N, C-alpha and C positions, 0 to 999 in steps of 0.2 A: 771207102773213097772218096775224099772231098772231088766233086765237081773238077775246081780248078786247081789241084796238086799236079806235080808233074807226072806226066804219064798217064794220063786219067784221057777220058774220052771229050775232052771240053765241050761238054753238052751241059750250058748253065740252065738256070731255072729259066729265062726269058727265051730260051729258044734260038740263042745265039751259036751256032755252031762252027763249027770250023776254027774253034780255039780263039776266036779276036773277041778280044775286052772291048765292047764297044758301049757297058753302061748300062743303064736300065730303058725300059722300053717307053713309049711316049704313052701319058694318061688316056687319049683316045683309045689307042690300040687297045689297052686294058678293058675297058669299058667295053668295048668292041667284041673282044673275046668274051666278056662274060654275058653281053645279050645274047651272043651264038651257042653257048652251052644251054643259055636256059631254052632256048627255042630248039636246039637238037633233042634235049631231053625230054619235049612234048611228044616224039615219036611221029607217026606220018600223018596224023590229024593237023589240017591246018588251024580250027579253032580253037585248038590247045596250043598251039604256038602263038596265037594272037594272047590269048589269056595269059600266058606270062610273059608276055612282053609287058602289058599292061600293070602287072603285077610290079615288076620291078621299076615300070615308070615312076608308080605310088610310092612304093619305097624308098627311092630315092628323095621325092621329094619330101616325104617326111622326114627324111634325117636333115636334109636341107632346113626345114623349117623347125628341127628340135634343136639346130645349130644356131640356128638366125634367134630364137627365145632365150637360148641361155646365153649369148653374146650379148643380150641387154640389160644383164645383172650388174650393179656399179655399188661402190660403197663411198660414202661423204664421208669424213672423219669431223671428231665433235667439233675442230675450233673451225670447221671448213663450210662452206654454203656454195651452193652450186649454181650458178646461171644456168638456164634451162632455155634450149632454143631450138625451135622446130622449124626445119628448112632455111635454118638462118636467121630468123626472127624470134625475137625475145618475146617472153609467152608470159612475162610480169610475175611469174613464180620463181622462188627459190627451193632447190632442193635441200632436204633437211638431212641433217646427220643420220646414219645407217643406211642398212641396206635397202636397194630400191632397184626399179626396171625400168627401162626407157627403150624404146622401138627404135632399134639398129635401123642406121641410116637415115632415119626420119629426125630423130630426137638428137641433142647433144647436149652434154654435161660438161660444164667448166668450173671445176671446183677452186673457190679463193677463200685464203684462209682469211677471217675477219676477226680474230681474237688475237692474231699476233701484236705485236707492239714494236714497230720498226723505227732505225734513226736513219737522220741523213744528215751532213754536214754542211758547210760551207764556209769557206775564208778566201779573206784577200785583203788587197790594201785599196781604201776607200778616201773620199775627199769629204773631208766636214763642211760645216758651215761655213766656220771662220778661216776657211781655203787652207787647210792643214791635211797632211797624211798620216793616216793609222790604218794599223792592218788588224782586221776584226775577225774573230772567228766564234762561230755559234753554232747549234747543233739542236736540231727537231725531233721530236718523236711523234708519230702519228699511227694511227689504224683506219682500216679498211672501214668503210659504214656502210657506202654501197656497192656491193661487188660487181654489179651490170655498168654502173657507171665507171667503176675503177678500168675496166676493160676497152669498153667501147666510146667513152666522151673521149678520151684523146688518143691519140697513135700510140704515143710512148708513156705512160702516165708517170715513170721514173723521172724522166726526165724533163718531163715539165713541172716534178716539184720539183725538182732541186734548182730549175731558171725560174721558178715563183718565189723560193726561199733567196736567191742573191738578189733579187729586183727586191724584196722587201728589206731585205738588212739594207742594200744600198740606199735606199728612198730614205728609211730612216737615218742612217748616220747622214747623209749629207744634208738633214735638217738638224742637225746637233752639234754643240760646239764639242772641240776636241778635248778639255779639259771635263766636261760632263761625261763624256765616254769613258774618259781613263780613272775618273773620281768617283765622285756620288750619284752619275747619272746612270749607272750599267742597269738596275732595273727596270728603270724608267726606259729605255732603250731596248731592253730583252720583252716588256710588255708590249710597247708600238710595235714592236718587229712582228709578233703574235698576231696582233689586231690586223697587221696590213696584211699578212702571208693568208690569215681567213678571208679577207675579203677576196683576195686573187683567187683563191682556190674557188671560193661560192661562187665567183663569177663564171669560170671555168667547168664546174659542175661534175669535181674529179672524183666525189664519192668519199671524199678523205676528212678522218678528223684529226686535229691538231691536238697531243694529248697536252706536250709541254714542248718550252723554249728553254735552251740552256746557253746561257751567255759565258762561254769557256774562256776566251781571252781577249785582250785589246790593249796593244802597246803602240808605240810610234815607231818611224824607222830607225832601223839600227844607227844610222849616223848621228842622229842625234838624241838616242836612249840616254844615254847619261844626264845632259841637260834634263828630259822631260823628269828623270829620276829625282834629281836634286828637286824640282819643281814640285813634286808629290810628297818628296819626305817634308817640306815647307810646310805644305799645307795640312801636312799632319802634325807637325809640329805646333802649327798654330790652333788647330782644333784640341790639340792636348793641353795648350797653356790656357785656352778659353776654359775650359774643363776645371783646369787646377785654380784658376782665379775665381771661379764658380764657387769652386767648393771653401773655398780659405772666406770667400765672402757669406755663403751660408755658415761658417765656423766662428766668425769673428762678429757676426751682426748680432746673434744672439748676445754675446756677452757684452758686446757693447750697450745693449738696450739694458742689460741687466745693470749694468753699473750704472747708465743714468738714471735707471728707477731708485736707485741706492742712493744717488748723490741728492735724489728732489727728497726722500724719505727724510736723509739727514738734514736739510736744510730746511725741512719742514720740522724737525723733532728740534732744532736749533732756534728756530723761531718762535715756538712754543715754549723753550723753557726760556729764551732769552724775558720773554712776555711775563710769564709766570713770575720770575725771579726780579722782574722792575716791581709788579704788583706786590709780591713780598715784601721788598723794601721799604717800598711806599707805606704798606701797614704798620711796619715795623718803626718804622721812622714817625708817624701818626701817634705811636704807643710810646716813643720817646719824648717826643716834643711838650707836653705836659711835663715832666720831671726836670727836662732842660729850662722851661718856664720858672719853674718852682727855685732852681737853686742853677742859675749860668756860671758863675764863675767855677764852684766844684764839678761841674761837668764838665766845661771846657777844660781842667786840669787834668780829670781823669781821660778826657779823651785823647788828649797831647799827650800824655804818657803812654796809654794803650798803642798809640801811633808812633811813638819812638821804639817803644819795645819791638814793634813787627816791624819795622824797619833796620833794627838793629840783628834781629835774631836770623836775617839771611846775610849779614855780611860775615866776612871771614879775619875782618881784624878786631883785635880784643884790647881794649884800655883798661890800663888798671893802675890807680892812684896809690902812689908810693911814698906821696909825699909827707916826709915824719918818722921813714920809717925804714930800719935798712937789709931789710929780709928781700932776696930772690924768689917771686913765686913760679913753682915749674907748673904748667898747664899744660894738659893733652889735648892739643887742639885739634887732632884729628877724631876724638870720641866726642867731645863737645858739638862738633861740628855735626857729626852724624846724630847726636841727640837733640840738638834742635832743631834739624831740619824736621825729623818724625815729629816732634813738639809742634813746629812750626803747622805742619800739614795738618795735624788733629785738631789745632787750635783753630786754623780757619773752617775746617770744616763744623767747627764747634760754635763757632762765631756766626756762621750764616743762621741759626736756630736763634740765637739770643738779642736782647735789647741792645746790649755793645756792641754786637758787631756791626750795626747801625752804624755808630759813631765814626766806624773808619771809609764809610762809603762817601765817594765826592757828592752825591744828590744831598746828603744829610748835612755835609759842610754848607754847601749853597743854600738849604733851605734855613739853615740856623743864621745865617749873616742875613738874609732877605729879614727874618724874626726879628734880629736886633735892630734893623734900619727900620724896619714899621715900629719897633716899641719907641727909637730915639726919635721919630716922628711924633708920635703921639703924644709923649711927654713935651717936646717942643709947644706943640698947640695947646699945651694944656698950659704951660707957663704964660704964652700969650694971652690967653683968655683970664 
């Protein structure tokens, strides 16, 4: 039967007689009873009692030493480093990852994660250089570089870092114009905030390394947001129109240069062709001149007939002499015109390479007239002599 069952004698293991549930005894009383049992087990000899008492004290001291030694083992994770404090003073060493041992009540190990990348954001309405209000939101990513400075350089490192970020953002925004922050100056603002934050953190020796800075958002106050949206859209349209104009210029300029080069080449070819044609006409006229001097009347009559033939070949009127005849002639004008036109073109091309073609040119007529005048003057001079 259990000691605490109903009907029992209420004798508990801690000698609380009388059935009163008073709880476990004091630890000092248990040790005292233990030592008394060791002393009684030695018999009536006084020396044996003293030896057992010394043995109990030694065993107790040994247990305490073992417990103290076992309590000194600790583990540092792979991403952590431990700050070692001896009697509250920094030893200048860091506990490396793995299982290690420290002297309990003498050394203190404070683990700090040095590989984790943490984020800290800041947002608020700020005054720009041109006295405009803008709401800016940025976020930084940082990592602990020195565990001891992070824990003991400032009282609250997270709060100090947040205040340093706010100060850097407000300083940079206060020295920039609103249009730059809202449009194409965001990257410049991000870099300037990062540099300013690094200078602040370095002055406070916070043991923090800034990894990156993200410019999340920048917008005007809600009351004037619509007007600023229109302004930004107009600026984007301006940039787009400029890009389109530049593309059009890059497309049309080579074409225009090609046309200019082609016109220059055509003009140069026309110039050379005109010079060669003029030289050819002069050469042909020089060949025709002796024949004209030999028979001027026949040559002049022939030139006249060929010129009239050339003139009448291009006209649409046909003259038929019906005097003395009562017959009516049927002339197919369309066929005659087509055949005459083709013959005229072929004849013109052939006349350019014949001596007779020179007779139709104005230069030949002028040269003939000058030659006749010279002959007339020579005859007059001979008659006078």
